[in-house]
mmJSON file of the N, C-alpha and C atoms, coordinates in Angstrom:
{"data_MODEL":{"atom_site":{
"group_PDB":["ATOM","ATOM","ATOM","ATOM","ATOM","ATOM","ATOM","ATOM","ATOM","ATOM","ATOM","ATOM","ATOM","ATOM","ATOM","ATOM","ATOM","ATOM","ATOM","ATOM","ATOM","ATOM","ATOM","ATOM","ATOM","ATOM","ATOM","ATOM","ATOM","ATOM","ATOM","ATOM","ATOM","ATOM","ATOM","ATOM","ATOM","ATOM","ATOM","ATOM","ATOM","ATOM","ATOM","ATOM","ATOM","ATOM","ATOM","ATOM","ATOM","ATOM","ATOM","ATOM","ATOM","ATOM","ATOM","ATOM","ATOM","ATOM","ATOM","ATOM","ATOM","ATOM","ATOM","ATOM","ATOM","ATOM","ATOM","ATOM","ATOM","ATOM","ATOM","ATOM","ATOM","ATOM","ATOM","ATOM","ATOM","ATOM","ATOM","ATOM","ATOM","ATOM","ATOM","ATOM","ATOM","ATOM","ATOM","ATOM","ATOM","ATOM","ATOM","ATOM","ATOM","ATOM","ATOM","ATOM","ATOM","ATOM","ATOM","ATOM","ATOM","ATOM","ATOM","ATOM","ATOM","ATOM","ATOM","ATOM","ATOM","ATOM","ATOM","ATOM","ATOM","ATOM","ATOM","ATOM","ATOM","ATOM","ATOM","ATOM","ATOM","ATOM","ATOM","ATOM","ATOM","ATOM","ATOM","ATOM","ATOM","ATOM","ATOM","ATOM","ATOM","ATOM","ATOM","ATOM","ATOM","ATOM","ATOM","ATOM","ATOM","ATOM","ATOM","ATOM","ATOM","ATOM","ATOM","ATOM","ATOM","ATOM","ATOM","ATOM","ATOM","ATOM","ATOM","ATOM","ATOM","ATOM","ATOM","ATOM","ATOM","ATOM","ATOM","ATOM","ATOM","ATOM","ATOM","ATOM","ATOM","ATOM","ATOM","ATOM","ATOM","ATOM","ATOM","ATOM","ATOM","ATOM","ATOM","ATOM","ATOM","ATOM","ATOM","ATOM","ATOM","ATOM","ATOM","ATOM","ATOM","ATOM","ATOM","ATOM","ATOM","ATOM","ATOM","ATOM","ATOM","ATOM","ATOM","ATOM","ATOM"],
"id":[1,2,3,4,5,6,7,8,9,10,11,12,13,14,15,16,17,18,19,20,21,22,23,24,25,26,27,28,29,30,31,32,33,34,35,36,37,38,39,40,41,42,43,44,45,46,47,48,49,50,51,52,53,54,55,56,57,58,59,60,61,62,63,64,65,66,67,68,69,70,71,72,73,74,75,76,77,78,79,80,81,82,83,84,85,86,87,88,89,90,91,92,93,94,95,96,97,98,99,100,101,102,103,104,105,106,107,108,109,110,111,112,113,114,115,116,117,118,119,120,121,122,123,124,125,126,127,128,129,130,131,132,133,134,135,136,137,138,139,140,141,142,143,144,145,146,147,148,149,150,151,152,153,154,155,156,157,158,159,160,161,162,163,164,165,166,167,168,169,170,171,172,173,174,175,176,177,178,179,180,181,182,183,184,185,186,187,188,189,190,191,192,193,194,195,196,197,198,199,200,201],
"type_symbol":["N","C","C","N","C","C","N","C","C","N","C","C","N","C","C","N","C","C","N","C","C","N","C","C","N","C","C","N","C","C","N","C","C","N","C","C","N","C","C","N","C","C","N","C","C","N","C","C","N","C","C","N","C","C","N","C","C","N","C","C","N","C","C","N","C","C","N","C","C","N","C","C","N","C","C","N","C","C","N","C","C","N","C","C","N","C","C","N","C","C","N","C","C","N","C","C","N","C","C","N","C","C","N","C","C","N","C","C","N","C","C","N","C","C","N","C","C","N","C","C","N","C","C","N","C","C","N","C","C","N","C","C","N","C","C","N","C","C","N","C","C","N","C","C","N","C","C","N","C","C","N","C","C","N","C","C","N","C","C","N","C","C","N","C","C","N","C","C","N","C","C","N","C","C","N","C","C","N","C","C","N","C","C","N","C","C","N","C","C","N","C","C","N","C","C","N","C","C","N","C","C"],
"label_atom_id":["N","CA","C","N","CA","C","N","CA","C","N","CA","C","N","CA","C","N","CA","C","N","CA","C","N","CA","C","N","CA","C","N","CA","C","N","CA","C","N","CA","C","N","CA","C","N","CA","C","N","CA","C","N","CA","C","N","CA","C","N","CA","C","N","CA","C","N","CA","C","N","CA","C","N","CA","C","N","CA","C","N","CA","C","N","CA","C","N","CA","C","N","CA","C","N","CA","C","N","CA","C","N","CA","C","N","CA","C","N","CA","C","N","CA","C","N","CA","C","N","CA","C","N","CA","C","N","CA","C","N","CA","C","N","CA","C","N","CA","C","N","CA","C","N","CA","C","N","CA","C","N","CA","C","N","CA","C","N","CA","C","N","CA","C","N","CA","C","N","CA","C","N","CA","C","N","CA","C","N","CA","C","N","CA","C","N","CA","C","N","CA","C","N","CA","C","N","CA","C","N","CA","C","N","CA","C","N","CA","C","N","CA","C","N","CA","C","N","CA","C","N","CA","C","N","CA","C","N","CA","C","N","CA","C"],
"label_alt_id":[null,null,null,null,null,null,null,null,null,null,null,null,null,null,null,null,null,null,null,null,null,null,null,null,null,null,null,null,null,null,null,null,null,null,null,null,null,null,null,null,null,null,null,null,null,null,null,null,null,null,null,null,null,null,null,null,null,null,null,null,null,null,null,null,null,null,null,null,null,null,null,null,null,null,null,null,null,null,null,null,null,null,null,null,null,null,null,null,null,null,null,null,null,null,null,null,null,null,null,null,null,null,null,null,null,null,null,null,null,null,null,null,null,null,null,null,null,null,null,null,null,null,null,null,null,null,null,null,null,null,null,null,null,null,null,null,null,null,null,null,null,null,null,null,null,null,null,null,null,null,null,null,null,null,null,null,null,null,null,null,null,null,null,null,null,null,null,null,null,null,null,null,null,null,null,null,null,null,null,null,null,null,null,null,null,null,null,null,null,null,null,null,null,null,null,null,null,null,null,null,null],
"label_comp_id":["MET","MET","MET","ASN","ASN","ASN","THR","THR","THR","SER","SER","SER","LEU","LEU","LEU","ARG","ARG","ARG","ALA","ALA","ALA","SER","SER","SER","ALA","ALA","ALA","HIS","HIS","HIS","VAL","VAL","VAL","SER","SER","SER","HIS","HIS","HIS","LYS","LYS","LYS","GLY","GLY","GLY","TRP","TRP","TRP","TYR","TYR","TYR","SER","SER","SER","ILE","ILE","ILE","ASP","ASP","ASP","TRP","TRP","TRP","SER","SER","SER","ILE","ILE","ILE","ILE","ILE","ILE","GLN","GLN","GLN","LYS","LYS","LYS","TYR","TYR","TYR","VAL","VAL","VAL","THR","THR","THR","LYS","LYS","LYS","LEU","LEU","LEU","ARG","ARG","ARG","GLN","GLN","GLN","ARG","ARG","ARG","ILE","ILE","ILE","TYR","TYR","TYR","ARG","ARG","ARG","ALA","ALA","ALA","GLU","GLU","GLU","GLN","GLN","GLN","GLN","GLN","GLN","ASN","ASN","ASN","GLN","GLN","GLN","GLN","GLN","GLN","ARG","ARG","ARG","LYS","LYS","LYS","VAL","VAL","VAL","ARG","ARG","ARG","LYS","LYS","LYS","LEU","LEU","LEU","GLN","GLN","GLN","ARG","ARG","ARG","LEU","LEU","LEU","LEU","LEU","LEU","LEU","LEU","LEU","ARG","ARG","ARG","SER","SER","SER","LYS","LYS","LYS","ALA","ALA","ALA","ASN","ASN","ASN","LEU","LEU","LEU","LEU","LEU","LEU","LEU","LEU","LEU","SER","SER","SER","ILE","ILE","ILE","ARG","ARG","ARG","ARG","ARG","ARG"],
"label_asym_id":["A","A","A","A","A","A","A","A","A","A","A","A","A","A","A","A","A","A","A","A","A","A","A","A","A","A","A","A","A","A","A","A","A","A","A","A","A","A","A","A","A","A","A","A","A","A","A","A","A","A","A","A","A","A","A","A","A","A","A","A","A","A","A","A","A","A","A","A","A","A","A","A","A","A","A","A","A","A","A","A","A","A","A","A","A","A","A","A","A","A","A","A","A","A","A","A","A","A","A","A","A","A","A","A","A","A","A","A","A","A","A","A","A","A","A","A","A","A","A","A","A","A","A","A","A","A","A","A","A","A","A","A","A","A","A","A","A","A","A","A","A","A","A","A","A","A","A","A","A","A","A","A","A","A","A","A","A","A","A","A","A","A","A","A","A","A","A","A","A","A","A","A","A","A","A","A","A","A","A","A","A","A","A","A","A","A","A","A","A","A","A","A","A","A","A","A","A","A","A","A","A"],
"label_entity_id":["1","1","1","1","1","1","1","1","1","1","1","1","1","1","1","1","1","1","1","1","1","1","1","1","1","1","1","1","1","1","1","1","1","1","1","1","1","1","1","1","1","1","1","1","1","1","1","1","1","1","1","1","1","1","1","1","1","1","1","1","1","1","1","1","1","1","1","1","1","1","1","1","1","1","1","1","1","1","1","1","1","1","1","1","1","1","1","1","1","1","1","1","1","1","1","1","1","1","1","1","1","1","1","1","1","1","1","1","1","1","1","1","1","1","1","1","1","1","1","1","1","1","1","1","1","1","1","1","1","1","1","1","1","1","1","1","1","1","1","1","1","1","1","1","1","1","1","1","1","1","1","1","1","1","1","1","1","1","1","1","1","1","1","1","1","1","1","1","1","1","1","1","1","1","1","1","1","1","1","1","1","1","1","1","1","1","1","1","1","1","1","1","1","1","1","1","1","1","1","1","1"],
"label_seq_id":[1,1,1,2,2,2,3,3,3,4,4,4,5,5,5,6,6,6,7,7,7,8,8,8,9,9,9,10,10,10,11,11,11,12,12,12,13,13,13,14,14,14,15,15,15,16,16,16,17,17,17,18,18,18,19,19,19,20,20,20,21,21,21,22,22,22,23,23,23,24,24,24,25,25,25,26,26,26,27,27,27,28,28,28,29,29,29,30,30,30,31,31,31,32,32,32,33,33,33,34,34,34,35,35,35,36,36,36,37,37,37,38,38,38,39,39,39,40,40,40,41,41,41,42,42,42,43,43,43,44,44,44,45,45,45,46,46,46,47,47,47,48,48,48,49,49,49,50,50,50,51,51,51,52,52,52,53,53,53,54,54,54,55,55,55,56,56,56,57,57,57,58,58,58,59,59,59,60,60,60,61,61,61,62,62,62,63,63,63,64,64,64,65,65,65,66,66,66,67,67,67],
"pdbx_PDB_ins_code":[null,null,null,null,null,null,null,null,null,null,null,null,null,null,null,null,null,null,null,null,null,null,null,null,null,null,null,null,null,null,null,null,null,null,null,null,null,null,null,null,null,null,null,null,null,null,null,null,null,null,null,null,null,null,null,null,null,null,null,null,null,null,null,null,null,null,null,null,null,null,null,null,null,null,null,null,null,null,null,null,null,null,null,null,null,null,null,null,null,null,null,null,null,null,null,null,null,null,null,null,null,null,null,null,null,null,null,null,null,null,null,null,null,null,null,null,null,null,null,null,null,null,null,null,null,null,null,null,null,null,null,null,null,null,null,null,null,null,null,null,null,null,null,null,null,null,null,null,null,null,null,null,null,null,null,null,null,null,null,null,null,null,null,null,null,null,null,null,null,null,null,null,null,null,null,null,null,null,null,null,null,null,null,null,null,null,null,null,null,null,null,null,null,null,null,null,null,null,null,null,null],
"Cartn_x":[22.117,22.102,21.225,20.239,19.417,20.03,19.215,19.695,20.148,19.399,19.577,20.903,21.157,22.279,23.529,23.427,24.516,24.751,23.673,23.811,24.539,24.082,24.575,26.066,26.4,27.769,28.893,28.433,29.433,29.656,28.981,29.202,29.791,29.545,30.327,31.648,32.371,33.933,34.642,34.012,34.48,34.487,35.337,35.029,33.991,33.827,32.829,33.14,34.439,34.938,34.974,34.975,35.03,33.761,32.661,31.233,30.973,30.378,29.909,28.617,28.651,27.531,26.51,27.092,26.079,25.191,25.675,25.004,23.888,24.411,23.463,22.214,22.564,21.566,20.528,21.21,20.328,19.267,19.778,18.939,17.83,18.106,17.091,16.078,16.63,15.829,14.824,15.397,14.53,13.346,13.713,12.714,11.711,11.942,11.045,10.141,10.736,10.015,9.101,9.508,8.551,7.224,7.632,6.571,5.445,6.051,5.181,4.361,4.974,4.061,3.117,3.362,2.411,1.271,1.699,0.639,-0.419,0.248,-0.551,-1.544,-1.188,-1.867,-2.784,-2.956,-3.597,-3.45,-2.175,-1.745,-1.292,-2.188,-1.948,-1.009,-1.204,-0.339,1.008,1.305,2.61,3.198,2.517,2.981,3.441,2.716,3.136,4.47,4.393,5.71,6.774,6.747,7.896,8.312,7.322,7.687,8.456,8.033,8.662,10.123,10.208,11.525,12.453,11.866,12.727,12.984,12.05,12.451,13.667,13.719,14.642,15.811,15.945,17.119,18.35,19.464,20.901,21.086,20.834,21.202,20.341,19.087,18.409,18.894,19.362,19.926,21.025,22.003,23.244,23.046,21.942,21.855,21.276,20.528,20.111,21.015,21.847,22.977,23.901,24.115,25.102,24.351,23.162,22.621,22.733],
"Cartn_y":[35.513,34.348,33.393,32.811,31.825,30.436,29.417,28.167,27.44,27.565,26.831,27.403,28.759,29.165,28.625,28.668,28.09,26.648,25.877,24.542,24.287,25.123,25.078,25.492,26.512,27.132,26.036,25.052,23.978,23.128,23.183,22.404,23.11,24.364,25.024,25.133,24.82,24.859,24.142,23.113,22.096,20.651,19.794,18.463,17.688,16.495,15.67,15.295,14.893,14.578,15.633,16.901,17.913,18.453,18.154,18.584,18.239,19.308,18.989,18.298,17.144,16.302,16.58,17.021,17.283,18.396,19.382,20.581,20.483,19.615,19.217,18.448,17.383,16.667,17.267,18.189,18.953,19.922,20.544,21.376,20.593,19.465,18.579,18.106,17.688,17.187,18.151,19.418,20.551,20.854,20.839,21.193,19.932,18.868,17.758,17.943,18.332,18.551,19.695,20.781,21.732,21.355,20.481,19.965,19.367,18.392,17.607,18.38,19.487,20.372,21.119,21.536,22.34,21.295,20.127,19.161,18.879,18.901,18.459,19.748,21.055,22.142,22.429,21.583,21.595,22.778,23.23,24.422,23.996,23.669,22.986,23.937,25.152,26.054,25.997,26.039,26.101,24.727,23.572,22.241,22.283,22.654,22.719,23.469,24.611,25.56,24.881,24.273,23.526,22.309,21.56,20.471,20.844,22.116,22.467,22.93,23.442,23.903,22.757,21.735,20.523,19.787,19.782,19.142,19.908,21.212,21.947,22.253,21.637,21.89,21.235,21.851,21.26,20.321,20.532,19.838,18.355,18.406,17.23,16.413,17.146,16.067,15.434,16.272,15.676,14.385,14.517,13.515,12.203,12.472,11.346,10.758,11.588,10.846,10.108,10.53,10.134,8.568,8.63,7.418,6.314],
"Cartn_z":[35.419,34.407,34.888,33.95,34.344,34.547,35.08,35.256,33.926,33.012,31.73,31.045,31.233,30.599,31.547,32.755,33.59,33.301,33.07,32.818,31.447,30.483,29.044,29.027,29.936,30.002,30.423,31.114,31.407,30.242,29.246,28.156,27.025,26.811,25.611,25.678,24.527,24.666,25.406,25.821,26.833,26.18,26.481,26.037,26.768,26.289,26.939,28.306,28.603,29.853,30.975,30.496,31.333,31.835,31.386,31.63,33.112,33.867,35.343,35.198,35.327,35.333,36.329,37.61,38.688,38.456,37.88,37.559,36.394,35.554,34.473,35.018,35.812,36.492,37.35,38.189,39.132,38.333,37.198,36.436,35.911,35.348,34.765,35.764,36.773,38.005,38.446,38.66,39.177,38.143,36.838,35.878,35.799,35.869,36.122,37.352,38.4,39.656,39.536,38.656,38.368,37.52,36.67,35.751,36.554,37.468,38.367,39.109,39.81,40.685,39.948,38.644,37.971,37.61,37.271,36.962,38.035,39.275,40.61,40.825,40.332,40.631,39.412,38.496,37.324,36.5,36.45,35.606,34.273,33.491,32.091,31.192,31.207,30.381,30.84,32.168,32.793,32.49,32.584,32.058,30.814,29.933,28.643,28.19,28.867,28.543,29.255,30.462,31.19,30.261,29.657,29.066,27.801,27.051,25.845,26.208,27.315,27.773,28.121,28.644,28.931,27.635,26.692,25.386,24.594,24.685,23.873,24.768,25.893,26.73,26.373,26.286,25.981,27.061,28.265,29.581,29.412,29.007,28.823,27.665,26.682,25.479,25.977,26.72,27.114,28.085,28.813,29.834,28.927,28.055,27.324,26.53,25.983,25.201,26.038,27.342,28.325,28.731,28.907,29.184,28.215],
"occupancy":[1.0,1.0,1.0,1.0,1.0,1.0,1.0,1.0,1.0,1.0,1.0,1.0,1.0,1.0,1.0,1.0,1.0,1.0,1.0,1.0,1.0,1.0,1.0,1.0,1.0,1.0,1.0,1.0,1.0,1.0,1.0,1.0,1.0,1.0,1.0,1.0,1.0,1.0,1.0,1.0,1.0,1.0,1.0,1.0,1.0,1.0,1.0,1.0,1.0,1.0,1.0,1.0,1.0,1.0,1.0,1.0,1.0,1.0,1.0,1.0,1.0,1.0,1.0,1.0,1.0,1.0,1.0,1.0,1.0,1.0,1.0,1.0,1.0,1.0,1.0,1.0,1.0,1.0,1.0,1.0,1.0,1.0,1.0,1.0,1.0,1.0,1.0,1.0,1.0,1.0,1.0,1.0,1.0,1.0,1.0,1.0,1.0,1.0,1.0,1.0,1.0,1.0,1.0,1.0,1.0,1.0,1.0,1.0,1.0,1.0,1.0,1.0,1.0,1.0,1.0,1.0,1.0,1.0,1.0,1.0,1.0,1.0,1.0,1.0,1.0,1.0,1.0,1.0,1.0,1.0,1.0,1.0,1.0,1.0,1.0,1.0,1.0,1.0,1.0,1.0,1.0,1.0,1.0,1.0,1.0,1.0,1.0,1.0,1.0,1.0,1.0,1.0,1.0,1.0,1.0,1.0,1.0,1.0,1.0,1.0,1.0,1.0,1.0,1.0,1.0,1.0,1.0,1.0,1.0,1.0,1.0,1.0,1.0,1.0,1.0,1.0,1.0,1.0,1.0,1.0,1.0,1.0,1.0,1.0,1.0,1.0,1.0,1.0,1.0,1.0,1.0,1.0,1.0,1.0,1.0,1.0,1.0,1.0,1.0,1.0,1.0],
"B_iso_or_equiv":[0.0,0.0,0.0,0.0,0.0,0.0,0.0,0.0,0.0,0.0,0.0,0.0,0.0,0.0,0.0,0.0,0.0,0.0,0.0,0.0,0.0,0.0,0.0,0.0,0.0,0.0,0.0,0.0,0.0,0.0,0.0,0.0,0.0,0.0,0.0,0.0,0.0,0.0,0.0,0.0,0.0,0.0,0.0,0.0,0.0,0.0,0.0,0.0,0.0,0.0,0.0,0.0,0.0,0.0,0.0,0.0,0.0,0.0,0.0,0.0,0.0,0.0,0.0,0.0,0.0,0.0,0.0,0.0,0.0,0.0,0.0,0.0,0.0,0.0,0.0,0.0,0.0,0.0,0.0,0.0,0.0,0.0,0.0,0.0,0.0,0.0,0.0,0.0,0.0,0.0,0.0,0.0,0.0,0.0,0.0,0.0,0.0,0.0,0.0,0.0,0.0,0.0,0.0,0.0,0.0,0.0,0.0,0.0,0.0,0.0,0.0,0.0,0.0,0.0,0.0,0.0,0.0,0.0,0.0,0.0,0.0,0.0,0.0,0.0,0.0,0.0,0.0,0.0,0.0,0.0,0.0,0.0,0.0,0.0,0.0,0.0,0.0,0.0,0.0,0.0,0.0,0.0,0.0,0.0,0.0,0.0,0.0,0.0,0.0,0.0,0.0,0.0,0.0,0.0,0.0,0.0,0.0,0.0,0.0,0.0,0.0,0.0,0.0,0.0,0.0,0.0,0.0,0.0,0.0,0.0,0.0,0.0,0.0,0.0,0.0,0.0,0.0,0.0,0.0,0.0,0.0,0.0,0.0,0.0,0.0,0.0,0.0,0.0,0.0,0.0,0.0,0.0,0.0,0.0,0.0,0.0,0.0,0.0,0.0,0.0,0.0],
"pdbx_formal_charge":[null,null,null,null,null,null,null,null,null,null,null,null,null,null,null,null,null,null,null,null,null,null,null,null,null,null,null,null,null,null,null,null,null,null,null,null,null,null,null,null,null,null,null,null,null,null,null,null,null,null,null,null,null,null,null,null,null,null,null,null,null,null,null,null,null,null,null,null,null,null,null,null,null,null,null,null,null,null,null,null,null,null,null,null,null,null,null,null,null,null,null,null,null,null,null,null,null,null,null,null,null,null,null,null,null,null,null,null,null,null,null,null,null,null,null,null,null,null,null,null,null,null,null,null,null,null,null,null,null,null,null,null,null,null,null,null,null,null,null,null,null,null,null,null,null,null,null,null,null,null,null,null,null,null,null,null,null,null,null,null,null,null,null,null,null,null,null,null,null,null,null,null,null,null,null,null,null,null,null,null,null,null,null,null,null,null,null,null,null,null,null,null,null,null,null,null,null,null,null,null,null],
"auth_seq_id":[1,1,1,2,2,2,3,3,3,4,4,4,5,5,5,6,6,6,7,7,7,8,8,8,9,9,9,10,10,10,11,11,11,12,12,12,13,13,13,14,14,14,15,15,15,16,16,16,17,17,17,18,18,18,19,19,19,20,20,20,21,21,21,22,22,22,23,23,23,24,24,24,25,25,25,26,26,26,27,27,27,28,28,28,29,29,29,30,30,30,31,31,31,32,32,32,33,33,33,34,34,34,35,35,35,36,36,36,37,37,37,38,38,38,39,39,39,40,40,40,41,41,41,42,42,42,43,43,43,44,44,44,45,45,45,46,46,46,47,47,47,48,48,48,49,49,49,50,50,50,51,51,51,52,52,52,53,53,53,54,54,54,55,55,55,56,56,56,57,57,57,58,58,58,59,59,59,60,60,60,61,61,61,62,62,62,63,63,63,64,64,64,65,65,65,66,66,66,67,67,67],
"auth_comp_id":["MET","MET","MET","ASN","ASN","ASN","THR","THR","THR","SER","SER","SER","LEU","LEU","LEU","ARG","ARG","ARG","ALA","ALA","ALA","SER","SER","SER","ALA","ALA","ALA","HIS","HIS","HIS","VAL","VAL","VAL","SER","SER","SER","HIS","HIS","HIS","LYS","LYS","LYS","GLY","GLY","GLY","TRP","TRP","TRP","TYR","TYR","TYR","SER","SER","SER","ILE","ILE","ILE","ASP","ASP","ASP","TRP","TRP","TRP","SER","SER","SER","ILE","ILE","ILE","ILE","ILE","ILE","GLN","GLN","GLN","LYS","LYS","LYS","TYR","TYR","TYR","VAL","VAL","VAL","THR","THR","THR","LYS","LYS","LYS","LEU","LEU","LEU","ARG","ARG","ARG","GLN","GLN","GLN","ARG","ARG","ARG","ILE","ILE","ILE","TYR","TYR","TYR","ARG","ARG","ARG","ALA","ALA","ALA","GLU","GLU","GLU","GLN","GLN","GLN","GLN","GLN","GLN","ASN","ASN","ASN","GLN","GLN","GLN","GLN","GLN","GLN","ARG","ARG","ARG","LYS","LYS","LYS","VAL","VAL","VAL","ARG","ARG","ARG","LYS","LYS","LYS","LEU","LEU","LEU","GLN","GLN","GLN","ARG","ARG","ARG","LEU","LEU","LEU","LEU","LEU","LEU","LEU","LEU","LEU","ARG","ARG","ARG","SER","SER","SER","LYS","LYS","LYS","ALA","ALA","ALA","ASN","ASN","ASN","LEU","LEU","LEU","LEU","LEU","LEU","LEU","LEU","LEU","SER","SER","SER","ILE","ILE","ILE","ARG","ARG","ARG","ARG","ARG","ARG"],
"auth_asym_id":["A","A","A","A","A","A","A","A","A","A","A","A","A","A","A","A","A","A","A","A","A","A","A","A","A","A","A","A","A","A","A","A","A","A","A","A","A","A","A","A","A","A","A","A","A","A","A","A","A","A","A","A","A","A","A","A","A","A","A","A","A","A","A","A","A","A","A","A","A","A","A","A","A","A","A","A","A","A","A","A","A","A","A","A","A","A","A","A","A","A","A","A","A","A","A","A","A","A","A","A","A","A","A","A","A","A","A","A","A","A","A","A","A","A","A","A","A","A","A","A","A","A","A","A","A","A","A","A","A","A","A","A","A","A","A","A","A","A","A","A","A","A","A","A","A","A","A","A","A","A","A","A","A","A","A","A","A","A","A","A","A","A","A","A","A","A","A","A","A","A","A","A","A","A","A","A","A","A","A","A","A","A","A","A","A","A","A","A","A","A","A","A","A","A","A","A","A","A","A","A","A"],
"auth_atom_id":["N","CA","C","N","CA","C","N","CA","C","N","CA","C","N","CA","C","N","CA","C","N","CA","C","N","CA","C","N","CA","C","N","CA","C","N","CA","C","N","CA","C","N","CA","C","N","CA","C","N","CA","C","N","CA","C","N","CA","C","N","CA","C","N","CA","C","N","CA","C","N","CA","C","N","CA","C","N","CA","C","N","CA","C","N","CA","C","N","CA","C","N","CA","C","N","CA","C","N","CA","C","N","CA","C","N","CA","C","N","CA","C","N","CA","C","N","CA","C","N","CA","C","N","CA","C","N","CA","C","N","CA","C","N","CA","C","N","CA","C","N","CA","C","N","CA","C","N","CA","C","N","CA","C","N","CA","C","N","CA","C","N","CA","C","N","CA","C","N","CA","C","N","CA","C","N","CA","C","N","CA","C","N","CA","C","N","CA","C","N","CA","C","N","CA","C","N","CA","C","N","CA","C","N","CA","C","N","CA","C","N","CA","C","N","CA","C","N","CA","C","N","CA","C","N","CA","C","N","CA","C","N","CA","C"],
"pdbx_PDB_model_num":[1,1,1,1,1,1,1,1,1,1,1,1,1,1,1,1,1,1,1,1,1,1,1,1,1,1,1,1,1,1,1,1,1,1,1,1,1,1,1,1,1,1,1,1,1,1,1,1,1,1,1,1,1,1,1,1,1,1,1,1,1,1,1,1,1,1,1,1,1,1,1,1,1,1,1,1,1,1,1,1,1,1,1,1,1,1,1,1,1,1,1,1,1,1,1,1,1,1,1,1,1,1,1,1,1,1,1,1,1,1,1,1,1,1,1,1,1,1,1,1,1,1,1,1,1,1,1,1,1,1,1,1,1,1,1,1,1,1,1,1,1,1,1,1,1,1,1,1,1,1,1,1,1,1,1,1,1,1,1,1,1,1,1,1,1,1,1,1,1,1,1,1,1,1,1,1,1,1,1,1,1,1,1,1,1,1,1,1,1,1,1,1,1,1,1,1,1,1,1,1,1]
}}}
């Protein structure tokens, strides 16, 4: 199971207060780091794909709503 599925699995069928926020935060942070590293290595295609993944991520949406 990939990380995004694990991060979203902690959300499905559970209430807002039972979400494991540390896993959600860790997933989004790692994805942001991957985007940064790809940008530093001038991998534009990878940057675009990772940014798209971040934008469509349920974990990122949850964190933005939580803030």
